[in-house]
C-alpha positions as CSV (number, residue, x, y, z in Angstrom):
1,M,0.0,0.0,0.0
2,Q,1.3,3.4,-1.0
3,S,1.4,6.2,1.6
4,G,-0.4,9.5,1.0
5,V,-3.2,10.4,-1.4
6,V,-2.4,10.4,-5.1
7,E,-3.1,13.7,-6.9
8,I,-3.6,13.9,-10.7
9,V,-2.6,17.3,-12.1
10,R,-1.6,18.9,-15.4
11,C,2.2,18.6,-15.4
12,P,4.0,21.7,-13.9
13,A,6.7,23.2,-16.0
14,D,9.5,22.1,-13.6
15,L,8.4,18.5,-13.9
16,R,8.1,18.2,-17.7
17,G,11.5,16.6,-18.2
18,Q,10.9,14.0,-15.6
19,A,7.3,13.4,-16.8
20,F,8.4,12.8,-20.4
21,A,11.2,10.4,-19.2
22,I,8.5,8.4,-17.5
23,V,5.8,8.4,-20.1
24,L,8.2,7.8,-23.0
25,C,10.3,5.2,-21.2
26,E,9.7,2.5,-23.7
27,L,11.2,4.5,-26.6
28,A,14.9,4.4,-27.4
29,P,16.7,7.5,-26.0
30,S,17.2,9.0,-29.4
31,L,13.5,8.7,-30.3
32,R,12.5,10.0,-26.8
33,R,14.6,13.2,-27.4
34,E,13.0,13.6,-30.9
35,V,9.5,13.4,-29.5
36,A,9.9,15.4,-26.3
37,S,12.7,17.9,-26.9
38,P,10.6,20.4,-28.9
39,L,8.2,20.7,-26.1
40,L,10.8,21.4,-23.4
41,S,12.2,24.6,-25.0
42,D,10.9,28.0,-23.9
43,S,10.2,28.9,-27.5
44,T,7.4,26.4,-27.6
45,A,5.6,27.4,-24.4
46,D,2.4,28.2,-26.3
47,Q,2.5,24.9,-28.1
48,F,3.0,23.0,-24.8
49,A,0.0,24.8,-23.3
50,S,-2.2,22.9,-25.8
51,E,-0.7,19.5,-24.9
52,S,-2.4,17.2,-22.4
53,L,0.5,16.0,-20.2
54,F,-0.7,14.8,-16.8
55,V,1.2,13.5,-13.8
56,A,0.5,11.6,-10.6
57,L,1.9,13.0,-7.4
58,R,2.0,11.1,-4.1
59,S,3.4,13.0,-1.2
60,A,4.7,15.6,-3.7
61,Q,6.7,12.9,-5.5
62,L,6.2,12.1,-9.2
63,C,4.8,8.5,-9.4
64,G,3.3,8.4,-12.9
65,A,2.5,10.2,-16.1
66,A,0.3,10.0,-19.2
67,W,0.2,12.2,-22.3
68,G,-2.2,13.2,-25.0
69,Q,0.0,14.6,-27.8
70,G,-2.1,17.0,-29.9
71,Q,-1.4,16.9,-33.6
72,A,-2.6,18.7,-36.7
73,G,-5.9,17.5,-38.1
74,N,-7.8,17.6,-34.7
75,V,-6.3,14.3,-33.6
76,A,-4.1,13.3,-30.7
77,V,-1.8,10.4,-29.9
78,F,-2.3,8.9,-26.5
79,W,0.8,7.8,-24.7
80,P,-0.6,5.4,-22.0
81,P,0.1,5.8,-18.3
82,Q,3.5,4.8,-17.1
83,L,4.1,4.3,-13.3
84,V,7.1,4.1,-11.1
85,S,7.8,0.8,-9.6
86,G,5.3,-0.2,-6.9
87,E,2.7,2.4,-7.8
88,E,-1.0,1.2,-7.6
89,A,-2.8,0.3,-10.8
90,E,-5.6,2.6,-9.9
91,T,-3.2,5.5,-10.5
92,A,-3.0,4.5,-14.2
93,R,-6.8,4.6,-14.5
94,L,-6.9,8.1,-13.0
95,L,-4.2,9.3,-15.4
96,C,-5.9,7.8,-18.4
97,Q,-9.2,9.4,-17.4
98,A,-7.6,12.8,-16.9
99,V,-6.0,12.8,-20.3
100,V,-9.1,11.6,-22.2
101,E,-11.4,14.1,-20.4
102,D,-8.9,17.0,-21.3
103,L,-8.8,16.0,-25.0
104,D,-12.6,15.7,-25.1
105,A,-12.9,19.2,-23.6
106,K,-10.6,20.5,-26.4
107,G,-12.9,18.9,-29.0
108,V,-10.4,16.4,-30.4
109,D,-12.1,14.2,-32.9
110,L,-9.9,11.2,-32.8
111,I,-7.5,9.8,-30.1
112,Q,-5.2,7.0,-31.2
113,S,-2.8,4.8,-29.3
114,L,-0.2,2.7,-31.1
115,L,1.0,-0.2,-28.9
116,V,3.7,-2.8,-29.2
117,A,2.6,-6.1,-27.7
118,P,0.2,-4.6,-25.1
119,D,-0.7,-6.7,-22.1
120,G,-4.3,-7.4,-21.0
121,Q,-4.2,-4.9,-18.2
122,L,-3.4,-2.0,-20.6
123,V,-6.0,-3.1,-23.2
124,G,-8.6,-3.3,-20.4
125,L,-7.6,0.2,-19.3
126,L,-8.1,1.6,-22.8
127,K,-11.4,-0.1,-23.3
128,V,-12.8,1.3,-20.0
129,A,-11.7,4.8,-21.3
130,G,-13.7,4.2,-24.5
131,F,-11.0,3.0,-26.9
132,R,-11.6,0.2,-29.3
133,H,-9.2,-1.9,-31.4
134,L,-8.9,-0.4,-34.9
135,A,-6.2,-2.4,-36.7
136,D,-2.9,-4.2,-36.5
137,L,-0.4,-2.1,-38.3
138,V,2.6,-3.7,-40.1
139,Y,5.6,-1.3,-40.4
140,L,7.7,-1.9,-43.4
141,S,11.1,-0.6,-44.4
142,C,13.0,-0.6,-47.7
143,E,16.7,0.2,-47.6
144,A,18.5,2.2,-50.3
145,A,20.3,-0.8,-51.6
146,R,16.9,-2.0,-53.0
147,F,15.9,1.2,-54.7
148,P,15.9,1.4,-58.5
149,L,19.2,2.7,-59.9
150,V,17.5,4.8,-62.6
151,A,14.1,6.4,-62.8
152,P,11.6,3.6,-63.5
153,D,9.4,3.8,-66.6
154,P,6.0,4.2,-65.0
155,C,4.4,2.6,-68.1
156,E,0.7,3.5,-67.8
157,V,0.8,6.2,-65.1
158,E,2.5,9.6,-64.9
159,F,3.1,11.9,-61.9
160,E,2.2,15.6,-61.4
161,E,3.5,17.6,-58.5
162,Y,1.0,19.2,-56.1
163,R,0.7,22.9,-55.8
164,L,-0.7,24.7,-52.7
165,D,-3.6,26.1,-54.7
166,Q,-4.7,22.6,-55.6
167,R,-5.9,21.6,-52.1
168,Q,-9.5,20.9,-53.1
169,R,-8.4,18.8,-56.1
170,M,-6.2,16.7,-53.8
171,A,-8.9,16.4,-51.1
172,D,-11.4,15.2,-53.7
173,L,-9.0,12.7,-55.1
174,I,-8.0,11.3,-51.7
175,Q,-11.7,10.9,-50.8
176,R,-12.2,8.9,-54.0
177,T,-9.3,6.6,-53.2
178,Y,-10.8,5.9,-49.8
179,A,-13.8,4.2,-51.4
180,G,-13.6,0.4,-50.8
181,T,-10.2,0.7,-49.0
182,L,-9.1,-2.1,-46.8
183,D,-7.0,0.2,-44.5
184,C,-8.5,1.0,-41.1
185,T,-12.1,0.6,-42.5
186,A,-13.7,1.5,-39.1
187,L,-12.5,5.1,-39.6
188,D,-14.5,5.6,-42.8
189,G,-16.3,9.0,-42.6
190,V,-15.1,9.7,-39.1
191,R,-12.9,12.6,-40.0
192,D,-13.4,15.7,-42.1
193,M,-11.2,15.6,-45.2
194,N,-9.6,19.0,-44.4
195,D,-8.4,17.5,-41.1
196,V,-7.1,14.5,-43.0
197,I,-5.1,16.8,-45.3
198,D,-3.7,18.8,-42.3
199,G,-2.7,15.6,-40.6
200,Y,-0.8,14.4,-43.7
201,M,0.9,17.7,-44.0
202,S,2.1,17.6,-40.4
203,T,3.9,14.3,-40.9
204,G,7.6,14.8,-41.1
205,E,8.7,17.8,-43.3
206,F,6.0,18.9,-45.7
207,R,7.2,19.7,-49.2
208,P,4.6,20.2,-52.0
209,E,6.9,18.4,-54.5
210,N,6.6,15.2,-52.3
211,W,2.8,15.2,-52.9
212,L,2.0,13.7,-56.3
213,F,-1.1,13.3,-58.4
214,V,-1.0,9.9,-60.2
215,R,-2.6,10.3,-63.7
216,N,-3.6,8.2,-66.6
217,G,-4.9,9.4,-69.9
218,G,-5.2,13.0,-68.7
219,A,-7.2,12.0,-65.6
220,D,-6.4,11.8,-61.9
221,V,-6.4,8.1,-60.9
222,G,-4.4,8.0,-57.7
223,V,-2.2,9.9,-55.2
224,L,1.3,9.4,-53.7
225,I,2.2,11.4,-50.5
226,L,5.8,11.3,-49.1
227,A,7.3,13.0,-46.1
228,D,11.0,13.5,-45.2
229,H,12.4,12.8,-41.8
230,L,15.8,14.4,-42.5
231,G,17.2,14.0,-38.9
232,A,16.7,10.2,-39.2
233,R,17.8,10.1,-42.9
234,H,14.6,8.4,-44.0
235,R,11.5,9.2,-46.0
236,E,8.0,8.0,-45.2
237,L,5.4,6.9,-47.6
238,V,2.5,8.5,-45.9
239,Y,-0.3,7.5,-48.2
240,M,-0.7,5.8,-51.6
241,G,-4.1,5.2,-53.1
242,I,-5.8,4.4,-56.4
243,V,-9.4,5.1,-57.2
244,P,-11.5,1.9,-57.3
245,E,-12.2,1.8,-61.1
246,F,-8.4,1.6,-61.8
247,R,-7.3,-1.0,-59.2
248,G,-6.0,-4.4,-60.1
249,R,-3.8,-3.2,-63.0
250,G,-0.4,-3.4,-61.2
251,W,-0.1,0.3,-60.9
252,G,0.6,0.0,-57.1
253,R,4.0,-1.5,-57.9
254,Q,4.8,1.2,-60.4
255,I,3.9,3.9,-57.8
256,A,6.0,2.2,-55.1
257,H,9.0,1.9,-57.4
258,Y,8.7,5.6,-58.2
259,A,8.6,6.5,-54.5
260,Q,11.8,4.5,-54.0
261,W,13.5,6.2,-56.9
262,L,12.5,9.6,-55.5
263,T,13.9,8.6,-52.1
264,R,17.2,7.6,-53.8
265,A,17.3,10.9,-55.6
266,A,16.9,12.7,-52.3
267,R,19.9,10.7,-51.0
268,L,18.0,9.3,-48.1
269,E,18.8,5.9,-46.6
270,R,15.4,4.1,-46.4
271,L,11.7,4.4,-47.2
272,L,9.2,3.5,-44.5
273,V,5.5,2.7,-44.7
274,A,2.8,1.4,-42.4
275,V,-0.1,-0.8,-43.7
276,D,-3.1,-2.4,-42.1
277,A,-2.4,-6.1,-41.7
278,A,-5.9,-6.8,-43.1
279,N,-5.0,-5.0,-46.4
280,K,-3.3,-8.0,-48.1
281,P,-3.3,-6.4,-51.6
282,A,-1.3,-3.4,-50.3
283,A,1.0,-5.6,-48.2
284,D,1.7,-7.8,-51.3
285,V,2.6,-4.7,-53.3
286,Y,5.1,-3.5,-50.7
287,H,6.7,-7.0,-50.2
288,A,7.0,-7.4,-54.0
289,T,8.9,-4.1,-54.3
290,G,11.5,-4.9,-51.6
291,F,9.9,-3.8,-48.4
292,E,10.5,-5.9,-45.3
293,T,8.6,-6.0,-42.0
294,W,10.4,-4.4,-39.0
295,E,7.6,-3.9,-36.4
296,L,4.0,-4.7,-35.6
297,R,1.7,-2.4,-33.6
298,E,-1.8,-2.6,-32.4
299,V,-3.9,0.5,-32.9
300,Y,-6.6,1.5,-30.5
301,V,-8.8,4.6,-31.1
302,R,-11.4,6.7,-29.4
303,T,-13.7,8.9,-31.4
304,S,-15.6,11.9,-30.0
305,A,-19.4,11.7,-29.8
306,K,-19.7,14.2,-32.7
307,S,-17.6,11.9,-35.0
308,C,-19.6,8.8,-34.4
């Protein structure tokens, strides 16, 4: 039995570093710094004010933390409660409740939590807080040694770079590619397309030239969205989709090869992508073009009442 009453509070400024060390303890140190460092500098005080980082204090000592990391597109990533050794499990429930209630009060549409091999206790905690299992994500990586050495001949498709004044055209096209998708089907219609676009743009470093319309015969038939993570020397394939009437023609492989060649041209070391394990056609495309599995994660989500 722990002594003293536990208190759940928004993290005070002087405890941020310790709180992030606790809640991000399962990340490698380099990744932990990448996630938390921008929120510890004075220059981002306003940004931090919008973040939902809560701590548990017992007898004025930090004994746990949980975080709702706000992101563009009116979504948040939930970093589940982490407790110091010997702390009561009830503290985790209280931390979870505090973060979720705070994000709800801010009008966040979608809260997502990506877990590596979660245990039954954590899954139960998420379900009590209103989360449901969305998908099992397969994270794939293709190293530079497997990239095409020259620009591939796209055969039946061509690529047109996105311009900032073409947002509606891009939004309409992405919406068309979502029809009949096998990726995270439970999210169909949950989010506004403008929020989806904002979320894609906030991934890594946004550059319009990394957003591409895929075209055939003068018509838009698909989309390819890439994002650079220059500090880590890799590029992410954020989204690739083809409209339903043009699927099944092998164009996915052509698009994936083009993404690899662009990554080589940018002198980056690898191309990463995440795909729903239930989306076998997409997974087959990536495996056929040299991608290999490096991690599996379970995705749990909580949607706001207005999104349901």
